Structure formats: C-alpha cells, structure tokens
C-alpha positions, 0 to 999 in steps of 0.5 A, a space after each residue: 494434483 488434485 482439484 484446487 485453487 492454490 493462491 501462490 505468492 511470487 517474488 516482490 524483487 529478488 527471484 530467489 525469494 520464491 519458496 520450494 512449494 511455490 515452485 512445485 505448485 506452479 510446476 504441477 498445476 494444469 493452469 496458472 491464472 496470472 495478472 500479467 502473463 508477459 511479467 509472470 512469463 519472465 519468472 516462469 522462464 527463470 524456474 524452467 517451468 512451462 505451465 500454460 497461463 491465463 491473464 486474469 486482471 482487473 479488466 477481464 470480464 465475468 466470463 474468464 472467471 466462470 471459465 476457470 471455475 469450470 476448470 476447477 469443477 472439471 477436476 483441474 488444478 489452478 494456481 493464482 499469482 499476481 505481478 508480484 508478492 501475495 496474491 489479493 493484496 492490492 490485486 484483483 484475484 478476489 473475484 476468482 477466490 470468491 467464485 471458486 468458494 461458491 462453487 465448493 472448490 478447495 482454495 489452499 493459500 501458500 504463505 510467501 513474500 508480501 511488500 506490506 509486511 516486509 516493509 512493516 518488519 524493518 520500519 521501526 514503527 509499532 507492529 503490534 496493531 496495523 492497517 493496510 490501505 492499499 493505494 490512495 485515491 489518485 485525485 487530490 480531493 478524495 486523497 485528502 479526504 481519505 487522509 483526514 479520515 485516517 489522521 487520528 488512528 492510533 496504530 501504524 498505517 500501511 500504504 502502497 503508492 506509484 512512484 509518480 505520485 509519491 511526492 503528491 501523496 507526501 505533501 498531502 500527508 503533511 497537510 493532514 498528519 503534521 510535520 512531525 508524524 513519523 513515516 517511513 519510505 521503503 523503496 524497491 524492497 529486496 532489489 539492488 536499490 532498496 532503501 528504508 528511511 524512517 523520519 518526521 514527515 517533513 524531513 522525509 518530504 524534503 529528503 525525497 524532493 531533493 533526491 529524485 532516485 527516491 521518486 523511483 521504483 516500487 513505493 511502500 509508505 508507513 505511518 506511525 500512530 498519532 500521538 495523544 497530543 495530536 491536534 484533530 484536523 477540524 476543517 472549520 478550525 483550518 479555515 479560520 486558522 488560514 484566514 487569520 494567518 493572512 492578516 496576523 503573524 502566525 503565533 497570533 493566529 494560532 493562539 486565537 484558533 486554539 483559544 476558540 477550539 480549546 486547543 494548545 497554541 503550540 500545536 495549532 501553530 505547528 498545524 499552520 506551518 504545516 498547511 502553508 508548506 
C-alpha cells in the first residue's frame, strides 16, 4: 500500500457497521494509530486483523506525532482510528493530520459511522443547517456561559455528553433555553438499548430523572432552533426577575420585568419557571 495517512471510521456500537474498504485498509497498512489500543484490539480481533498498533491519544507527546510522520515520509502507510466513529470528531487526531499535511504526505479520508450524524438523521429536528459543539465544559460556570452563548441559535445544535453529566447538562440547558425548547436524546446508538426521544426540554429532563437507564451509555443531545419568539437571555433581566420573585407573585414579577425590558409577559413568566426549577 502506498505512502498515505488513512482516516478510517470504526463502528459506534454495532460491529457490522464497518465498511469493506475500512477492513481492507486496516489489514493492509503498516501501522494503525489508535486512540486506545486495548479498545481497538477487540475490533481488530473480531475482524481477524493483526496490523501493529501505536497508541495515539490526547496525552501523547509531540514525539509520537513526529515518529509517525517520519514513517509516512519513509514510505509507510498508516491508518488513524478513534475509539468509535469517525476520527477527529471529538478526538485528538487533528495533530497527526496537520503534521502529515505539513510533511507533504497524502491524507485520505474514508466515509463511515459518526454518532453526531447518525443521531441527527433520526432526530426529527431541522437538518438543513446544524452545528456540532462536541462536549460542553465539565464545570457548571463555563458550561452555563457556553449554553447562554448558544441559546439564540436558529439551527439545530449537536452535543456529546458523558452519562454521569447528562442530568446536570439538561438542567443547565433548561435554565438557558427554556422549558419548551425542543430537545432530542439519542442514547446507545446502534446498540441493543438504543433510545431516541424528542420532547420539550422540561419533559425530557423529567423523563431522564425518572429513569436511571437513560443516564447510562453513550449520549448525544440535539437542541432544536430557537423560535423567533424566544426571549433573549439577559443576565440583568434574570437577576431582576429572581429578586422580584422573592417578594411578589410570579406573574406580577414577570409583568414588571417584561415592561422594563420590552418583552412579552408570558415569555418572561415561562423564563421564571425555568429558572426556579
């Protein structure tokens, strides 16, 4: 096989979702650069492929990248794979691809599985425009700030999330996006317990809270576009709203804030309910 860096997608769950071309490349290259060699060994064993592997994850130093590129320059063929799905989508392969290009080595991408696209195709949300945001920050403050920045997007937004953070993320989304924003949870795609559900954010959050099984496995969250009537999240308005709600009935507090900021009272009232969850 000629000198080349192949970008090879692997299954996101169901092992039969690998392409014939991917199998051919993995069996023919000189080296496979894998995010987790122990994880990838299971797939290669299933495919009866014994190509040597190098670990290539976010913690490897630049020396590993340099040695792999040296092999490419020397005429070797290398395949880059991630733990699951298409490499470089929320994984560290970017450095190797860039270094290979800088060394004038061909980079050939293969099409194949991707959890974000798989989830989007079955979400029921608009697909003419969408953005992939990957994983949100793990800490509450940066996560809230990022969600606030995304709250008025007029297209579908796709996130990955770890199972132990799914509840916290949905709760943060409720505060920033509102109870009625349409959201999809796509869980364990292509696996035995695959689940895809679309619902208003408050409804989906209650469902996930009530069923611990929905807090397990690989998670993709998709948020529908903001409606034209969605209230822009203004921290000052929120602060005033919460202070007034301590002294006044909710609808009265919402009416005052709506008048001050030129908003619709019903929308401000819904915002207050979301903030108090």
